[in-house]
N, C-alpha and C positions, 0 to 999 in steps of 0.2 A: 438465488433464494426465489420462493412464491407467497404469496399472503392467499390464504385459506379464506377462501370466499361464501363461498358452501358447503355444505355434506349432505348429501342426499342416501338418507339408508333404506336399503330392501333386506325382503327374509334373511338372509346370509350374503352381502358383501354392496359395498355402495362408494358412489363417484363424490369424485371430493372435484368441487372448481377452483382452482387457481386460480391465480396472475402472477404473470413477469415482473418479475419488481426492476428487472433490466427497459425487456420490449414495451410491458401492460398489455401484451395478450392472453388473452385466457386460454387454459387446456381443459379442461376433463380426464379427469383420471381414476383410472378402473384398481381398486383398493378392492381384494380377498384378501386380507389379511388373518381377516374372526374363520375364514370357511377352512383355507389351506394351512393357518398356521397356527400363532398363537395369540392374532392379534391385537399386534403387538405395535400397531399404528393407534391406538386405543386414546392415544393423548394427542391427537391430531384435531384440533379446537378451532373452530372461525375465529375469521380476522387477525389470527397469528398468521407475523413470519413463520416460516422452514427455508431447512434447507429442502431440498427435496433432487433427488433425480430418479425421472419418469423415461422409461423403458417406449420403442414403437411397435406395434401393433401392425404387421401392412404388408404392404410389395411391390417393388420393383416394378416403375411403368413411367413409359417413356413420357403419361402426361400428366405426372402425380407433381408434386414439391419437391423442387430442391432446399439437397442440402449437402452442407461441406462434410466428409470426412475427417474427423481430425486427430482420433488416434486410441489406441486399442484399450481398454481397462476393464480389469477387470471386478467387477459384485457378485460376494459371494463364491458360487460355484463356476458361479455365469462368464464366460472371454463376449466382452461386448465390442461394440465401435461404439466413439463419444462421436457424437455429428453436429450440428450446426445448420437451425433452418435461414431462412433470408430478411426473420425479425431479429435474429442474435440470438437465439434461445440453445442450450443445449439438450440433447436428449440420449437413448444410448441405444441400442440395433445390435440382433446376435453376431455375430464376427464369421463372416463366410469367407474363403480366399480368392474367394473372385473379384470380393473389393478392396480398392489400396484405399492404404492413411493417402492424403493428400489432392485424391480423387472427390469427385460429383455424383450423390445417383439424386434419384429420382423417384416419388415414395408416394404411391398412395398412403397416406397411413388410415388404417381402421380403428384404432384406438389409444391410449397411450397407457402405460400403467406406471405403481406406484411403485417401484423398484425399492427407494433405502429413502427414509427421511429423518435427517439431522444426524446420518453415521450409523441409524437403525435399519439394519438392511427385514428388507421381507425371508421371510420364512424359505416363499419359493427357492429362494435363490439360492438358500444355502447351505 
């Protein structure tokens, strides 16, 4: 669960700053649902607590942040790996054959993407 701290609107996209209710860490999640979907996350409001699934856009790098690979999960059409960071927060990244469940990976996170909110899935993943 994440509390929505701030929403930064741009012309066609927005950044949603959320705070994990588990770790109290803040993450900036990119929301492009208005640009490529039906703006299905328009209901998200500041100070609300939501069940968010955040995807990771990044690359494997030996000097990156360590994540535990927990399981495979499907969100919409996307086959993803559910991973856990050192703060205890879950994220999702594209599944690849070379990353095994139960292993650890090091990632340089470039961006967090908003994949779903309260079980409403971003059209991009459908």
